[in-house]
C-alpha positions in Angstrom: 0.0 0.0 0.1 1.6 3.0 -1.1 2.9 5.8 1.9 0.9 9.0 2.2 2.7 12.3 1.9 1.9 15.5 2.9 0.1 17.5 0.6 1.0 21.2 -0.5 -1.5 23.7 -1.1 -2.6 22.2 -4.5 -2.2 18.9 -3.3 1.0 17.9 -4.9 3.1 15.7 -1.9 6.1 18.6 -0.5 9.6 17.7 -1.2 11.8 16.6 2.1 13.8 20.1 2.3 10.1 21.6 2.6 9.7 19.9 6.1 12.9 21.3 7.6 12.1 24.8 6.5 9.1 24.7 7.8 10.7 23.8 11.0 13.2 26.3 11.2 10.7 29.1 10.5 8.7 27.5 13.9 11.7 28.0 15.6 11.7 31.4 14.5 8.6 33.0 15.4 7.7 34.7 18.3 5.7 33.3 21.8 2.4 33.0 22.0 0.7 36.5 23.0 -0.7 35.7 26.3 3.0 34.2 26.7 4.0 38.5 26.4 1.2 39.5 28.4 2.3 37.7 31.3 5.6 38.7 31.5 4.5 42.4 31.0 2.4 42.1 33.4 5.0 40.3 36.4 7.8 43.0 35.1 5.0 45.8 36.2 3.9 43.9 39.6 7.5 43.5 40.4 8.5 47.1 39.7 5.1 48.9 41.5 6.4 46.3 44.7 9.8 47.9 44.5 8.4 51.5 44.4 6.3 51.0 47.3 9.0 49.4 49.3 11.1 52.3 48.6 8.4 54.6 49.0 7.3 53.2 52.3 11.1 53.2 53.6 11.7 56.7 52.6 8.4 58.0 54.1 10.0 59.2 57.2 12.5 61.0 55.5 10.1 62.5 53.2 7.9 63.7 56.1 10.9 64.9 57.8 12.3 66.6 54.9 8.3 68.2 54.8 8.9 69.6 58.3 12.3 70.6 57.6 11.5 72.9 55.2 8.4 73.9 56.6 10.2 74.9 59.7 12.6 76.8 57.9 10.4 78.8 56.0 8.4 79.6 59.6 12.0 80.5 61.0 12.4 82.6 57.8 9.2 84.2 58.5 9.3 84.9 62.2 13.4 86.0 61.3 11.6 88.7 58.9 8.2 89.7 61.3 10.9 89.9 64.3 13.3 92.7 62.0 10.4 94.4 60.9 9.2 94.3 64.8 12.5 95.7 66.1 12.8 98.3 63.1 9.4 99.4 64.1 10.4 99.7 67.6 13.4 101.6 67.4 12.0 103.9 65.2 10.8 107.4 66.4 6.7 107.8 66.8 4.6 109.6 64.2 3.1 111.9 67.0 5.6 114.4 67.7 3.9 115.3 71.2 4.9 111.6 72.1 8.7 113.0 70.1 8.7 115.9 72.7 8.3 113.8 76.1 12.3 113.1 76.0 12.7 117.1 76.4 15.8 116.5 74.6 17.5 114.4 76.8 16.2 111.1 75.4 15.1 110.4 72.1 12.1 109.1 72.3 11.5 105.8 70.2 8.6 103.5 70.1 10.1 100.9 72.4 10.2 103.4 75.4 6.5 103.5 74.7 5.9 99.8 74.7 7.5 99.1 77.6 5.6 102.0 79.3 2.4 100.1 78.1 3.0 97.3 79.3 4.4 98.2 83.2 0.6 100.2 83.5 -1.3 96.9 81.8 1.3 94.8 84.7 -0.1 97.4 86.9 -3.4 97.3 86.0 -4.2 94.1 86.4 -2.3 93.4 89.6 -4.5 96.6 91.0 -7.8 95.0 89.7 -6.9 91.3 90.9 -6.2 92.8 94.6 -9.3 94.4 95.0 -10.7 91.1 93.4 -9.1 90.1 96.3 -10.3 92.2 98.6 -13.8 90.9 98.4 -13.2 87.2 97.9 -13.1 85.9 101.4 -11.1 82.8 100.8 -8.4 84.5 99.6 -8.3 87.0 102.8 -9.1 83.4 105.2 -6.0 82.1 103.6 -3.6 85.1 104.0 -4.8 85.6 107.5 -3.8 81.4 108.3 -0.3 82.2 106.6 0.4 85.5 108.2 -0.4 83.0 111.6 1.5 80.5 110.3 4.5 82.7 110.0 3.9 84.3 113.5 3.7 81.0 115.4 5.6 80.5 118.5 5.4 76.7 118.0 5.3 73.8 116.0 2.5 72.6 117.5 0.7 76.2 117.0 1.5 76.0 113.4 0.8 72.8 112.6 -2.9 74.0 113.7 -3.0 77.0 111.0 -1.3 74.7 108.6 -4.8 72.4 109.3 -6.6 74.9 108.4 -4.8 76.1 105.5 -4.9 72.4 104.0 -8.6 72.4 104.3 -9.2 75.6 102.9 -7.2 74.7 99.8 -8.5 71.1 99.6 -11.0 71.1 97.0 -12.6 67.7 98.7 -12.4 64.5 100.6 -12.7 62.5 96.6 -10.0 64.3 95.4 -7.8 64.4 98.3 -8.6 60.4 98.2 -7.5 60.0 94.7 -4.1 62.6 95.1 -2.8 60.3 98.0 -4.0 57.3 96.3 -1.2 58.0 93.1 1.4 59.3 95.7 2.0 55.8 97.7 0.2 52.5 97.6 -2.3 52.7 100.2 -3.1 48.9 99.6 0.0 47.5 100.2 0.4 49.2 103.9 -3.3 48.2 104.9 -2.2 44.4 104.2 1.2 44.9 105.8 -0.5 46.3 109.2 -3.0 43.7 108.9 -0.2 40.9 108.8 1.6 41.9 111.5 -1.1 42.8 113.7 -2.6 39.3 112.6 0.6 37.8 113.8 0.8 39.5 116.8 -2.8 38.1 117.2 -2.2 34.6 116.8 0.4 34.2 120.0 3.1 32.7 118.0 5.7 33.9 119.9 8.4 36.3 119.5 10.0 34.4 116.8 6.8 34.7 114.3 6.8 38.7 114.7 10.7 38.9 114.4 10.7 37.0 110.8 7.5 38.9 110.0 9.1 42.2 110.6 12.3 40.9 108.9 10.4 39.8 105.5 9.5 43.1 104.3 10.6 46.4 106.3 12.2 48.6 104.4 11.9 52.5 104.5 10.2 53.1 101.5 7.8 50.6 101.5 4.6 51.7 99.3 6.6 54.8 98.7 5.9 56.3 102.1 8.8 58.5 102.4 7.4 60.5 98.8 8.2 63.9 100.3 5.1 65.5 97.7 3.0 63.5 100.4 3.7 66.3 102.8 3.5 69.1 100.7 -0.3 69.5 100.9 -1.0 67.5 103.5 0.4 68.5 107.2 -0.9 65.1 109.0 0.7 61.9 108.2 -2.1 59.7 106.1 -3.6 57.7 108.3 -2.8 54.3 106.3 1.0 55.4 106.9 0.5 56.1 110.5 -1.2 52.7 111.1 1.6 51.0 109.7 4.4 52.4 111.0 3.0 52.6 114.6 2.1 48.5 114.3 5.6 48.1 113.5 7.2 50.3 116.3 4.8 48.3 119.0 6.4 44.9 117.7 9.6 46.1 118.0 9.3 47.3 121.4 7.8 43.9 122.1 10.5 41.7 120.7 12.8 44.1 122.8 11.5 43.3 126.5 10.3 40.1 125.1 11.5 37.9 128.3 11.6 34.6 126.1 14.5 36.1 123.8 18.4 35.9 125.2 19.9 39.7 125.1 22.5 38.4 122.3 19.6 37.4 119.9 18.0 40.8 120.7 20.9 42.8 119.9 22.2 40.8 116.9 18.1 41.2 115.1 17.8 44.9 116.1 21.3 45.5 114.6 20.8 44.0 111.7 17.3 45.0 111.1 18.9 48.8 111.7 21.4 48.0 109.2 19.1 47.2 106.2 16.6 49.5 107.4 19.3 52.3 106.7 20.5 55.7 108.5 19.2 59.1 108.3 22.2 61.8 107.5 21.8 65.7 107.7 23.3 67.6 104.8 24.1 71.4 105.1 25.1 72.9 101.9 27.1 76.5 101.2 25.6 79.6 101.0 27.8 81.9 102.7 26.1 84.5 105.6 22.9 82.8 104.1 23.8 79.6 106.2 22.4 81.2 109.4 19.2 79.1 107.9 20.8 76.1 108.6 20.7 76.5 112.6 16.9 77.3 112.6 17.0 73.8 110.5 19.2 72.4 113.3 17.1 74.1 116.0 13.9 72.5 114.9 15.3 69.0 114.4 16.6 69.5 117.7 13.6 70.6 119.3 11.5 67.6 118.3 14.1 65.2 118.9 14.6 64.4 114.8 18.4 65.5 114.4 20.6 62.6 113.4 23.8 61.7 114.3 25.3 62.0 111.2 26.1 65.5 109.7 27.8 66.5 106.8 28.0 70.0 105.1 31.0 72.2 102.7 31.5 75.7 103.4 29.1 77.3 105.4 27.1 73.9 105.9 30.4 72.3 107.5 30.1 75.8 110.1 27.0 74.7 111.4 27.9 70.9 111.2 31.2 71.3 113.4 29.0 73.7 115.5 26.4 71.1 116.2 29.1 67.8 116.7 31.1 69.9 118.8 28.5 70.4 121.7 26.0 68.0 123.5 22.2 68.7 123.3 22.1 70.2 126.4 25.1 73.1 124.8 23.2 73.2 121.9 19.5 73.7 123.4 21.5 76.4 125.7 23.3 77.6 122.6 19.7 77.8 120.5 16.7 78.1 122.4 18.2 80.5 124.8 18.9 83.8 124.9 22.5 83.2 123.9 21.4 83.0 120.0 20.5 87.4 120.6 24.5 87.3 120.6 25.8 84.9 119.0 28.1 85.7 116.7 28.7 84.6 113.0 30.7 87.7 111.7 33.6 85.5 109.7 34.0 88.1 106.7 36.8 90.8 107.2 34.9 93.2 104.5 31.3 94.4 104.7 31.7 97.4 102.3 32.4 97.8 98.8 35.6 100.1 99.3 36.7 97.4 101.7 36.4 94.3 99.4 38.9 96.5 96.4 41.3 96.9 99.2 41.6 93.8 100.4 41.3 92.2 96.8 44.0 94.0 95.8 46.8 94.0 98.7 46.1 90.2 99.2 44.0 89.0 96.0 41.1 87.6 98.1 38.0 89.3 99.1 38.5 88.5 102.8 40.9 87.7 105.1 41.6 84.3 105.9 43.3 84.9 109.3 40.2 86.6 110.5 38.1 83.5 109.4 40.4 81.2 111.3 40.6 82.9 114.6 36.7 83.0 114.5 36.9 79.4 113.9 39.3 78.7 116.3 37.0 80.3 119.4 33.8 78.8 118.3 35.2 75.4 117.8 38.1 75.0 120.0 41.3 72.7 118.7 39.4 69.7 118.5 40.3 66.8 116.0 37.5 64.8 114.4 38.2 61.7 116.5 37.6 63.7 119.9 34.6 65.3 118.7 32.9 61.9 118.1 33.9 61.0 121.7 32.7 64.0 123.0 29.3 64.3 121.3 28.8 60.8 119.7 27.8 62.7 116.6 29.7 61.6 113.3 30.9 64.8 111.5 31.7 64.9 108.3 33.6 67.7 106.2 34.0 67.9 101.7 37.0 70.0 100.8 37.8 70.4 97.3 41.9 70.0 96.1 43.1 73.3 95.2 46.9 72.1 93.8 46.7 68.6 92.6 44.2 66.4 90.5 42.6 64.8 93.3 38.9 64.1 93.9 36.7 66.0 96.5 37.3 64.4 100.0 35.2 63.7 102.7 37.7 64.2 106.4 35.9 62.5 109.0 36.6 60.5 112.4 37.2 57.3 110.0 39.4 59.1 107.0 40.9 62.0 109.0 40.7 61.5 112.7 43.6 63.3 114.2 42.6 66.4 111.5 42.1 69.6 113.7 38.0 70.4 113.0 39.0 73.8 112.4 41.6 73.7 110.1 38.8 71.1 107.8 36.3 74.0 108.2 38.6 76.6 107.0 39.7 74.4 104.1 35.9 74.1 103.4 35.0 77.8 103.2 37.8 78.6 101.0 36.2 80.0 98.3 37.9 81.1 95.3 37.9 84.9 95.3 36.9 85.0 98.9 39.5 82.9 100.9 43.0 81.6 100.2 43.2 77.8 99.7 44.9 76.3 102.8 46.5 73.3 104.0 44.8 70.6 106.5 46.5 70.8 110.1 46.4 67.9 112.2 47.7 67.1 115.9 50.6 64.6 116.3 51.4 62.4 118.8 52.9 65.1 120.8 50.4 67.3 120.8 51.6 69.2 118.2 50.1 70.7 115.3 51.3 69.9 112.0 50.7 70.0 108.1 48.5 66.9 107.8 50.5 65.1 105.1 52.8 61.5 105.2 55.5 63.3 106.4 53.9 64.7 109.4 52.4 61.5 110.3 55.8 60.3 111.0 56.7 63.0 113.4 58.2 65.7 111.3 56.9 68.8 112.6 57.5 71.0 109.4 55.3 68.5 107.7 57.9 68.5 104.9 56.8 67.4 101.5 54.7 69.0 98.5 51.9 71.4 99.2 48.4 70.1 99.4 46.1 73.0 100.1 42.2 72.8 99.9 39.5 74.9 99.1 35.5 75.1 99.4 34.1 71.8 99.2 31.0 72.5 96.9 32.8 73.4 93.9 32.5 70.1 93.3 30.9 67.6 96.2 28.4 70.3 97.9 26.4 67.3 98.9 28.4 63.7 99.5 25.6 61.9 99.7 27.9 59.2 98.2 30.3 59.1 100.5 27.5 59.0 103.4 26.3 55.9 101.9 29.2 53.8 101.7 30.7 54.7 105.0 27.7 55.0 107.2 25.2 53.2 105.6 23.2 56.4 105.1 20.2 55.7 102.9 17.9 58.7 103.9 19.0 62.3 103.1 17.7 65.7 104.9 19.0 68.2 103.0 19.0 72.0 103.4 19.8 74.4 100.7 20.7 77.6 100.8 23.2 78.3 97.8 22.5 81.3 95.9 23.2 79.9 92.8 21.1 76.9 93.1 18.1 78.4 95.7 16.1 79.8 92.7 16.3 77.6 90.0 14.8 74.7 93.1 11.5 78.0 93.9 11.3 78.2 90.4 11.1 74.1 89.8 8.7 74.1 93.0 6.0 76.2 90.9 6.5 75.1 87.4 6.1 71.3 88.4 7.2 68.9 85.8 8.3 71.6 83.5 10.9 72.7 85.7 11.9 68.9 86.7 12.3 68.7 83.1 14.0 72.3 82.6 16.5 71.8 85.5 17.6 67.8 83.9 18.2 69.2 80.9 20.6 71.8 82.2 22.6 69.8 84.5 23.1 67.3 81.4 24.1 70.0 78.9 26.7 71.4 81.9 27.7 67.7 82.1 28.4 67.7 78.6 30.5 70.9 78.4 32.9 69.6 81.2 33.3 66.3 79.0 34.0 68.1 76.0 35.4 71.6 76.5 39.7 71.3 76.7 41.6 70.9 79.8 43.4 74.6 79.5 39.6 75.9 80.4 38.4 75.9 84.3 35.9 73.3 83.1 35.2 72.5 87.1 33.4 75.5 87.6 30.5 73.6 85.0 30.3 71.0 88.5 29.2 73.5 90.4 26.1 73.4 88.4 25.5 69.5 87.6 25.7 68.5 91.5 23.1 66.5 92.9 20.8 69.7 94.6 18.6 67.8 96.4 17.6 65.1 99.1 15.0 62.7 99.9 13.8 65.8 102.0 15.0 69.2 100.6 14.4 72.5 103.3 14.9 75.3 100.4 15.6 78.9 101.6 12.6 80.7 100.1 14.9 83.4 98.6 16.0 84.5 95.0 19.3 86.2 93.6 18.8 89.5 95.4 20.2 88.3 98.5 23.5 87.0 96.6 24.9 90.1 98.3 24.3 89.1 101.8 25.7 86.3 101.1 29.4 87.5 101.4 28.9 89.9 104.4 28.7 89.8 108.0 25.0 89.0 109.0 23.4 91.6 111.4 22.0 90.2 114.4 18.8 91.2 113.3 19.4 89.0 110.4 20.3 86.4 111.9 17.4 85.7 114.0 15.5 86.6 111.0 17.2 83.6 109.1 16.9 81.1 112.1 13.2 81.9 112.3 12.8 81.4 108.8 14.6 78.0 109.0 12.4 76.8 111.8 9.3 77.5 109.5 10.3 75.9 106.8 11.6 72.7 109.0 8.0 72.6 110.4 6.8 72.1 107.2 8.8 69.2 106.5 8.6 67.5 110.1 6.2 65.3 109.0 8.2 63.9 105.9 11.1 63.6 108.5 8.6 61.9 111.5 7.1 59.7 108.8 10.3 58.7 107.0 12.6 58.0 110.6 10.1 57.0 112.7 11.1 53.3 112.7 14.5 53.7 112.6 14.1 56.3 116.0 12.6 53.2 117.6 14.9 50.9 116.4 17.9 53.0 117.8 15.9 53.7 121.2 15.6 49.6 120.9 19.2 49.1 120.6 20.0 51.4 123.4 17.9 49.7 126.0 19.3 46.3 125.0 23.0 47.7 125.4 22.7 49.0 128.8 21.2 45.9 129.7 24.2 44.0 128.2 26.5 46.1 129.7 24.9 45.8 133.3 25.9 42.0 132.6 28.8 42.5 131.9 29.5 44.5 134.9 27.6 41.8 137.0 29.4 39.2 135.8 33.5 40.9 136.1 32.8 43.9 138.2 35.9 46.2 138.5 37.6 43.6 135.7 35.4 45.0 132.9 38.3 46.3 130.5 37.0 49.9 129.1 35.2 49.5 125.7 36.4 51.0 122.8 34.1 53.2 120.5 37.1 53.7 118.0 39.9 50.9 115.6 42.4 49.3 117.6 45.1 50.9 115.8 44.1 54.1 117.3 45.2 52.5 120.9 48.4 51.9 119.5 51.4 54.0 120.7 52.9 56.7 118.3 55.8 56.5 116.5 56.9 59.9 117.7 55.9 60.4 121.4 55.6 57.0 122.6 51.6 57.9 123.5 48.6 56.4 123.5 46.4 58.5 120.5 42.9 59.6 120.9 41.9 57.1 123.8 38.7 58.0 124.6 37.5 58.8 128.4 35.0 57.1 130.7 34.0 60.4 131.5 33.2 60.8 127.4 31.5 57.8 127.1 29.2 58.2 130.2 27.2 60.8 128.7 27.0 58.7 125.5 23.5 56.3 127.1 21.2 58.8 128.0 21.3 61.1 124.8 17.5 60.5 123.1 17.0 58.4 120.0 20.0 59.1 118.0 22.4 59.4 121.1 23.1 55.3 121.7 27.0 54.2 121.4 25.5 51.2 119.4 23.8 54.0 116.6 26.2 53.6 113.6 28.4 51.3 112.2 31.4 52.3 114.5 34.1 50.9 115.5 32.2 48.2 118.9 32.9 45.2 120.3 31.2 42.3 118.9 31.5 40.0 122.2 28.9 37.1 121.9 27.1 38.2 119.1 30.1 38.4 116.5 29.0 35.7 114.4 25.8 37.6 113.3 27.8 39.4 111.2 30.6 37.2 110.1 29.6 33.3 108.0 31.3 30.9 110.4 33.8 30.2 107.8 35.7 33.7 108.4 36.5 32.6 112.3 39.9 31.7 110.6 40.4 34.7 109.5 39.6 36.2 113.1 42.0 34.5 114.6 44.9 35.2 111.7 44.3 38.9 112.2 44.3 38.8 116.4 47.9 36.7 115.7 48.9 39.5 113.7 48.6 41.7 116.2 50.7 39.4 119.2 53.8 40.7 117.5 53.5 44.9 118.5 53.0 43.8 122.0 56.5 45.1 122.4 55.3 48.7 121.0 53.6 49.4 124.0 55.0 52.5 125.8 56.7 50.9 129.6 56.2 47.7 128.9 55.1 45.1 131.6 51.7 44.4 133.1 50.6 48.0 131.6 51.7 47.8 128.4 50.0 43.9 128.1 46.8 45.5 129.6 46.6 48.4 127.1 47.2 45.7 124.2 45.0 43.2 125.8 42.1 45.9 125.6 43.1 46.2 122.0 43.0 42.8 120.6 40.8 40.7 122.9 37.8 42.3 121.5 38.3 42.9 117.9 37.3 46.5 117.0 35.8 46.6 113.2 33.9 48.5 111.0 30.3 47.3 110.7 28.9 46.5 107.3 
């Protein structure tokens, strides 16, 4: 059967080469139309997606560019408008009558007329407000209450008027409740107080009470230390008061429990107090404005809330030194009696402009440092930091700044500089540049001589030798030494009295502006720190630290004055100014006294309980050993060793100086601070058991020093035995 062939157009079979040609034509033919459309759509989609992603990514840049362009146009328009206004105000008025107002002595401009108009409008507004207030009974009652508060003779009288003013300004109880709730955790405090009452009522014993107290006892529980609570409420809120009273009651029950040994009571109370923390009073600089500090101290002393830890710089160090070198009875006689009327704070040698200029040209400073030193020695005597601590039990801290070296600021106290003379430290801390010359610290060596406080002087060299190390005003770099107090004395609550004339206006403005003022203060300090970091070393960038330091504490008592009193800071205060400043300090402290009572009430009870337990322990030891009981040491054991030069014991406390420590207020017990003290049987509470080997090693290390004891024999052995039999340590 014949094979069929493909036919051509006319039915004639196609030749073989035609099939090959047909295949080539198919290969060269373009793709189908639907494939081209799909590919085109795919390309368009990808491009659109890419454009969308780029648009989204560049949207912030586009928005920023629009904002920049709008801001720039606004700035240009504002500049044009300001220049137009300045030109308009700088031109003379068109009215000939107004131009003749200057009468030839002054060429009247439009800005003169605008300023006069603003003053007139302000005066008119003030007059209208005054007339309106005359008819407003609430405003008049508020003014009468404020006047009565300012004229109050006691805190009790002041608090009555303050409560009335609080009720007058308060809108209603609902708003007050809401305001209090935002400031502290009312629910938490009620729960804690209820739990403590339940533990006490269940009769589980003192052990359960101790466990419940230590479980969550902290100073700022529920934000109760928020000083804003007392800005409008002079009375402690009821939930806070109930919690504090319950804690105080249970601490007293633990103290007087007959089922608990004295050693365990002492250990529990001391550990609890250490965990709770301590309060310190910090006084700022401020020149003669620091008389305000005396009123703060007087108010705290009268209400038994004067802390034992005191710190200050410049005039603050002077007031702290006055307090730290006097007992409570002596302070009462000085501040609360007629002696204050005759008290003299004349530390400056010049009080008028001609005297300033003459002193500045002759000695390079505005005031004579010799006058300051003479007055300080008259007020403070030649007591050292250690001797002042032994006399009153108060811990004085003085802040000084290096003048000739690149040392950091230094905090002087009985631990860091026990033999430095207080008046010398205070004189250095008061040496503000331009007012007084920097001075060297002086200390008393083992021979009783005043020598320079250098390493060479410690070796007995009378002239001190070595390079000069002068010190100046501590407020330049460490006006409020809060960190040093926290590290050395476990202080975690600070009462600050602020009188610096360059800081007080900012704090008063911040109080009026609220959040806006706080933000402005933070930004100002931040910029000062930035400038201090980027400025070259040859520029006096240290002056920026004056403004970038911390200005406030947990409770801040601020002098209510402005820059207008800057002149009074560098002249001697008159007796009238002194009494007015003390009075003002009292009033400002009364306004914060409820906050201080709230924040320090538990601490005060802890101190009183520890004082009581310590008294019982001493009575038992006296019964056990009688007259053989060695003198209790309040100071480190190295102080009892003989001096290298004089061969005498340095700084040994007398029995008379220790006798007064037991009958002070709740801030006056001899175990209040983490100070050197013998641990007796409770020593293991402060150290883990594995540390006992270290104690034995340290005790043996002191054995080789027995030969150094002056006189040798039985007396020398007894002196050495007193230093090492019970190790004197600094509590953690």
